[in-house]
C-alpha positions as CSV (number, residue, x, y, z in Angstrom):
1,M,23.3,89.2,57.9
2,R,26.8,87.7,58.4
3,C,29.1,85.6,56.2
4,R,28.8,82.0,57.0
5,K,32.5,81.4,56.7
6,C,34.1,84.3,58.5
7,G,31.4,86.3,60.2
8,Q,32.0,89.6,58.4
9,K,29.0,91.5,56.9
10,A,27.5,89.5,54.0
11,V,27.1,91.2,50.7
12,I,24.9,88.5,49.2
13,N,22.3,86.2,50.7
14,M,21.5,83.2,48.5
15,R,18.2,81.7,49.8
16,H,18.3,78.8,47.4
17,H,21.6,77.7,48.8
18,K,20.9,78.9,52.4
19,L,24.1,80.7,52.2
20,A,25.2,84.3,53.1
21,L,28.8,85.4,52.1
22,C,31.1,88.4,52.2
23,K,32.6,89.6,49.0
24,E,35.8,87.6,49.4
25,H,34.1,84.3,50.1
26,Y,31.4,84.9,47.4
27,L,34.1,85.2,44.8
28,E,35.8,82.0,46.0
29,W,32.4,80.2,46.0
30,F,31.5,81.5,42.5
31,V,34.8,80.3,40.9
32,A,34.5,76.9,42.6
33,Q,30.9,76.4,41.5
34,T,31.8,77.5,38.0
35,E,34.7,75.0,37.8
36,R,32.5,72.3,39.3
37,F,29.8,72.7,36.7
38,I,32.3,73.0,33.8
39,K,33.8,69.6,34.8
40,K,30.4,68.0,35.6
41,Y,28.9,68.8,32.2
42,R,32.2,68.6,30.3
43,M,31.8,72.0,28.8
44,F,35.4,72.3,27.6
């Protein structure tokens, strides 16, 4: 499986999101998702 953003070998395949990402792009995606949900649900 390959990273959807850069084509390198994916380290994670998230079926629910239909998304496979390499380590670098997974970390970027995770931070962005976390920030999005913190803002959306006004957690802080």
